[in-house]
N, C-alpha and C positions, 0 to 999 in steps of 0.2 A: 579480657578483650577477646580471647579466642572463642568464648561462648557466644558473644554477640556476632562474631563473624560466622560461626556455625549456623546460628539461627537465620542470619541474613541469606546465606547460601541455600538453606532449606526452604526459605520463603520464595525464592525465584521460580522454581517449577510450579508452585501453587499459584502464583500470580499469572504465569503463562497459561496454565490450564483454565483459570478463571476468565482471562481475557479471551481465550479461544471460545469459551462458552458464551460470553457476551457478544462476541463477533459472529457467532453461528447464525446463519440465515439472514445476515445483514446485507448480503450481496449474492447474486447468482453467478458471479465470476469464479474462475479457478483461483487457487491460492496465489500462484505466480502473477496472474493477470491483476489481481487485487494489489499485490505488492508494487507492481509497476505504476498503477494509478495512484496509490498512496504516496509513492516516492515523488512522482511528478507533482502531486497536490501539495506535499510538504515543501518542495523546493520552490514552487511558484514561478518558475521560468523554464523555457525550453532547454532540453538536455539532449546530448547525443546518445545514440544507442550504446556506444562504448561506455559513456559515463554511467548510464543506467545499469548496464551489464556488470561493470566492475563494482558498483555500489551494492548491488543485490547478490553478487557472486553467482551470476547465472551466465553460462557460456553464450557468447555472442550469436552463435548459430541458433541456439534455442530462442534467443531474444527476437530474432527476425520473425519467426512464426508467431510468437506471442504479440508482437507489435502489429503484424498484419491483421490478426484476429481482432485486436482492440480497435484498429482503424476501420475494419469492416463493420464493427458494431457502432461506430460513430463516437467513440470515447476519446480518441486522440487524433492528431493530425501529424503529418510528416512533411517538413518543408526544408528547403535548402538553407544551410547555415550561412548567415550573412557574413560571418567572420571568415570562415573557410568554405569557399564555394564547392569544394570537393566532397563535403560531408553534409549530412542531414541532421535536423534536430526534431525531437518529438515534443509535442505540447498537448495539454489537455484541451478538449473542446468544452463548450459550455455544458454539454450533456455529461461529459466526464467529470467536470467540477461538481455538477448537481448530484451525480451518483455518489461521489465521495462525501459530500455534505449530508446527503440522506443516510448514508451508511454510518457516519459518525453520530448522527442524531439517533439512529436506532441503537447503536452501542450505548450511548448515554442513557437512553430510555430503559434499556435492559438493566443497566447498572442501577438506575434510580428504582426500578421495580424490585431489584434484589434488596436494596437498602430498606424499602418499606416493609419487607418481610422480617426485618430484625426487630427485636423487642428490647 
């Protein structure tokens, strides 16, 4: 059993490196900007800056600047929270959703291209 565990642990960095390579050039955004958009895309509903910050383990102060840049590029919107009027929620725009769908399509295509190289 310990041999299987060891092989599994050794596999994780290889998978991560391979995914990084597949993900390469799939987006023009920074790593953190991409993480924010991915997180919103996967959750499929508006989230507060605090929720995003805690989930991604990014300081709230740093999130504010990242959110502003993504808003300026038209990928997200910020609106008043309907439940708690004192706070705001972040949501993907159609442009942000399209960007994520295109990115994942490119990643999939890179993966398929790699598979075709196998014999």
